[in-house]
C-alpha beads as a LAMMPS data file, in Angstrom:
LAMMPS data file: protein, C-alpha beads

164 atoms
163 bonds

1 atom types
1 bond types

-500.0 500.0 xlo xhi
-500.0 500.0 ylo yhi
-500.0 500.0 zlo zhi

Masses

1 110.0

Atoms # bond

1 1 1 -352.112 -14.536 -151.534
2 1 1 -352.239 -15.086 -155.304
3 1 1 -354.294 -17.683 -157.322
4 1 1 -354.776 -18.146 -160.519
5 1 1 -356.913 -20.113 -163.703
6 1 1 -356.895 -20.733 -166.839
7 1 1 -359.548 -18.817 -169.183
8 1 1 -363.294 -19.564 -168.745
9 1 1 -363.154 -21.766 -171.152
10 1 1 -361.972 -22.966 -174.889
11 1 1 -362.311 -19.413 -177.291
12 1 1 -364.512 -17.661 -174.248
13 1 1 -363.212 -14.035 -174.407
14 1 1 -362.362 -12.797 -170.601
15 1 1 -363.507 -8.988 -170.696
16 1 1 -360.995 -7.703 -168.008
17 1 1 -363.559 -5.032 -167.229
18 1 1 -365.788 -7.911 -166.409
19 1 1 -363.238 -8.868 -163.954
20 1 1 -363.248 -9.060 -159.857
21 1 1 -361.152 -6.332 -158.053
22 1 1 -357.607 -7.893 -157.389
23 1 1 -358.062 -10.006 -160.680
24 1 1 -355.934 -9.303 -163.970
25 1 1 -355.705 -11.329 -167.694
26 1 1 -352.110 -12.130 -168.260
27 1 1 -349.989 -12.435 -171.628
28 1 1 -350.840 -15.838 -171.290
29 1 1 -354.258 -15.063 -171.185
30 1 1 -354.213 -16.623 -168.240
31 1 1 -356.598 -14.777 -165.422
32 1 1 -354.553 -14.478 -161.761
33 1 1 -356.361 -13.467 -158.960
34 1 1 -355.304 -11.739 -155.824
35 1 1 -357.360 -12.825 -152.228
36 1 1 -357.113 -11.060 -148.903
37 1 1 -355.414 -12.706 -146.667
38 1 1 -356.505 -12.489 -143.193
39 1 1 -355.070 -13.756 -139.634
40 1 1 -357.405 -16.246 -137.750
41 1 1 -359.012 -14.379 -135.132
42 1 1 -357.769 -14.035 -131.450
43 1 1 -361.575 -15.460 -130.666
44 1 1 -360.499 -18.599 -133.200
45 1 1 -357.507 -19.318 -131.692
46 1 1 -356.391 -18.240 -128.197
47 1 1 -352.729 -19.230 -128.274
48 1 1 -349.987 -18.375 -130.319
49 1 1 -347.787 -20.946 -131.809
50 1 1 -345.264 -20.264 -129.204
51 1 1 -347.301 -20.398 -126.545
52 1 1 -349.114 -23.898 -127.676
53 1 1 -345.789 -25.319 -128.014
54 1 1 -345.285 -23.975 -124.188
55 1 1 -348.341 -25.786 -123.421
56 1 1 -347.385 -28.738 -125.652
57 1 1 -343.865 -29.307 -123.799
58 1 1 -345.559 -28.459 -119.628
59 1 1 -347.900 -31.836 -121.043
60 1 1 -344.645 -33.631 -121.838
61 1 1 -343.206 -33.369 -118.814
62 1 1 -346.010 -33.567 -116.767
63 1 1 -347.040 -37.218 -118.319
64 1 1 -342.980 -38.029 -118.650
65 1 1 -342.036 -37.100 -114.566
66 1 1 -345.252 -38.772 -113.452
67 1 1 -346.440 -41.365 -115.993
68 1 1 -349.848 -40.087 -116.241
69 1 1 -351.240 -39.201 -119.320
70 1 1 -352.112 -35.421 -118.714
71 1 1 -354.385 -33.813 -121.266
72 1 1 -356.356 -30.541 -121.731
73 1 1 -359.582 -29.373 -123.450
74 1 1 -360.054 -26.053 -123.855
75 1 1 -364.034 -25.034 -124.997
76 1 1 -367.733 -24.602 -124.119
77 1 1 -368.793 -28.031 -122.053
78 1 1 -372.010 -27.611 -123.350
79 1 1 -375.473 -27.735 -121.048
80 1 1 -374.359 -30.044 -118.337
81 1 1 -370.185 -29.829 -118.172
82 1 1 -369.584 -32.686 -115.323
83 1 1 -371.183 -35.335 -117.806
84 1 1 -369.258 -33.645 -120.880
85 1 1 -365.923 -33.961 -118.585
86 1 1 -366.681 -37.528 -117.863
87 1 1 -367.174 -38.091 -121.495
88 1 1 -364.800 -36.954 -122.952
89 1 1 -362.182 -38.334 -120.343
90 1 1 -363.790 -41.638 -121.091
91 1 1 -362.652 -40.888 -124.784
92 1 1 -358.996 -40.565 -123.710
93 1 1 -356.428 -43.414 -124.629
94 1 1 -355.730 -45.224 -121.149
95 1 1 -358.062 -43.247 -119.230
96 1 1 -357.646 -44.960 -116.089
97 1 1 -354.470 -43.431 -115.870
98 1 1 -355.370 -40.261 -117.942
99 1 1 -355.840 -36.846 -116.141
100 1 1 -358.145 -34.397 -117.875
101 1 1 -357.941 -30.666 -117.272
102 1 1 -361.115 -29.017 -118.981
103 1 1 -361.795 -25.686 -119.172
104 1 1 -364.553 -23.376 -120.308
105 1 1 -363.569 -19.706 -119.956
106 1 1 -367.098 -18.595 -121.548
107 1 1 -368.738 -20.855 -119.033
108 1 1 -366.249 -20.560 -116.189
109 1 1 -365.695 -23.783 -115.298
110 1 1 -362.671 -25.711 -114.714
111 1 1 -362.670 -29.347 -113.658
112 1 1 -360.075 -31.929 -113.075
113 1 1 -361.115 -35.521 -114.235
114 1 1 -358.624 -38.442 -113.565
115 1 1 -359.147 -42.272 -114.092
116 1 1 -358.882 -44.845 -111.574
117 1 1 -355.144 -45.290 -111.214
118 1 1 -354.485 -41.512 -111.832
119 1 1 -356.912 -41.062 -108.967
120 1 1 -354.721 -43.105 -106.243
121 1 1 -351.856 -40.410 -106.890
122 1 1 -353.988 -37.585 -107.488
123 1 1 -356.656 -37.161 -105.073
124 1 1 -359.665 -34.790 -105.436
125 1 1 -358.177 -32.509 -102.579
126 1 1 -354.907 -31.752 -104.454
127 1 1 -356.893 -31.450 -108.108
128 1 1 -358.937 -28.897 -106.147
129 1 1 -355.698 -27.032 -104.835
130 1 1 -354.803 -27.134 -109.152
131 1 1 -357.851 -25.729 -109.848
132 1 1 -357.808 -22.637 -107.301
133 1 1 -354.512 -21.822 -108.625
134 1 1 -355.995 -21.712 -112.372
135 1 1 -358.404 -19.781 -111.308
136 1 1 -357.029 -17.188 -109.849
137 1 1 -354.613 -17.086 -113.486
138 1 1 -357.533 -16.923 -115.390
139 1 1 -359.383 -14.084 -113.510
140 1 1 -356.288 -12.156 -114.072
141 1 1 -356.397 -12.514 -117.792
142 1 1 -353.767 -15.451 -118.174
143 1 1 -355.086 -18.859 -119.422
144 1 1 -351.710 -20.133 -120.400
145 1 1 -350.089 -19.355 -117.674
146 1 1 -353.143 -20.563 -115.466
147 1 1 -352.925 -23.945 -117.261
148 1 1 -348.899 -24.055 -116.928
149 1 1 -348.865 -23.668 -112.846
150 1 1 -352.207 -26.170 -112.983
151 1 1 -350.244 -28.759 -114.554
152 1 1 -347.387 -28.339 -112.628
153 1 1 -349.202 -28.470 -109.811
154 1 1 -351.229 -31.707 -110.859
155 1 1 -347.790 -33.511 -111.699
156 1 1 -345.994 -32.672 -108.254
157 1 1 -349.267 -33.749 -106.197
158 1 1 -349.104 -37.219 -108.086
159 1 1 -345.577 -36.924 -107.543
160 1 1 -342.548 -39.073 -109.673
161 1 1 -343.163 -42.371 -111.975
162 1 1 -343.816 -45.541 -109.654
163 1 1 -342.387 -48.844 -110.638
164 1 1 -344.942 -51.291 -111.491

Bonds

1 1 1 2
2 1 2 3
3 1 3 4
4 1 4 5
5 1 5 6
6 1 6 7
7 1 7 8
8 1 8 9
9 1 9 10
10 1 10 11
11 1 11 12
12 1 12 13
13 1 13 14
14 1 14 15
15 1 15 16
16 1 16 17
17 1 17 18
18 1 18 19
19 1 19 20
20 1 20 21
21 1 21 22
22 1 22 23
23 1 23 24
24 1 24 25
25 1 25 26
26 1 26 27
27 1 27 28
28 1 28 29
29 1 29 30
30 1 30 31
31 1 31 32
32 1 32 33
33 1 33 34
34 1 34 35
35 1 35 36
36 1 36 37
37 1 37 38
38 1 38 39
39 1 39 40
40 1 40 41
41 1 41 42
42 1 42 43
43 1 43 44
44 1 44 45
45 1 45 46
46 1 46 47
47 1 47 48
48 1 48 49
49 1 49 50
50 1 50 51
51 1 51 52
52 1 52 53
53 1 53 54
54 1 54 55
55 1 55 56
56 1 56 57
57 1 57 58
58 1 58 59
59 1 59 60
60 1 60 61
61 1 61 62
62 1 62 63
63 1 63 64
64 1 64 65
65 1 65 66
66 1 66 67
67 1 67 68
68 1 68 69
69 1 69 70
70 1 70 71
71 1 71 72
72 1 72 73
73 1 73 74
74 1 74 75
75 1 75 76
76 1 76 77
77 1 77 78
78 1 78 79
79 1 79 80
80 1 80 81
81 1 81 82
82 1 82 83
83 1 83 84
84 1 84 85
85 1 85 86
86 1 86 87
87 1 87 88
88 1 88 89
89 1 89 90
90 1 90 91
91 1 91 92
92 1 92 93
93 1 93 94
94 1 94 95
95 1 95 96
96 1 96 97
97 1 97 98
98 1 98 99
99 1 99 100
100 1 100 101
101 1 101 102
102 1 102 103
103 1 103 104
104 1 104 105
105 1 105 106
106 1 106 107
107 1 107 108
108 1 108 109
109 1 109 110
110 1 110 111
111 1 111 112
112 1 112 113
113 1 113 114
114 1 114 115
115 1 115 116
116 1 116 117
117 1 117 118
118 1 118 119
119 1 119 120
120 1 120 121
121 1 121 122
122 1 122 123
123 1 123 124
124 1 124 125
125 1 125 126
126 1 126 127
127 1 127 128
128 1 128 129
129 1 129 130
130 1 130 131
131 1 131 132
132 1 132 133
133 1 133 134
134 1 134 135
135 1 135 136
136 1 136 137
137 1 137 138
138 1 138 139
139 1 139 140
140 1 140 141
141 1 141 142
142 1 142 143
143 1 143 144
144 1 144 145
145 1 145 146
146 1 146 147
147 1 147 148
148 1 148 149
149 1 149 150
150 1 150 151
151 1 151 152
152 1 152 153
153 1 153 154
154 1 154 155
155 1 155 156
156 1 156 157
157 1 157 158
158 1 158 159
159 1 159 160
160 1 160 161
161 1 161 162
162 1 162 163
163 1 163 164
């Protein structure tokens, strides 16, 4: 990536030898500098844009099919993971009908939290089965596959949209 800036000040002489590596003085007197660009590391972003798109599609499909609001949290859950998951779930819009899948790979924690309305359609037993399926995939190193299959299983357990 290239960046440019005008001279350092009015009448100030720029000495090319004093510029950092990758910088030059153009014929107009402007300093142009090249900066090294590097891709974000995998540790910062566990999913590629294509994988994120697949996850978003799975969340949308599960929500559309069931009428429940599915969300995924991926990251550290702190000192008290169950309390943190409860807090995160409570911050979701429409938390009563929300299903939160919280995964902390470093802590080896997977939790599914449902609101009161969602719990009527997705009992703990169904959520536990989905967690077992996700954990099996995670052990094989397949984070995305585990999330996708878990979401599918949760949506299947919850069943189709219900009329109010």
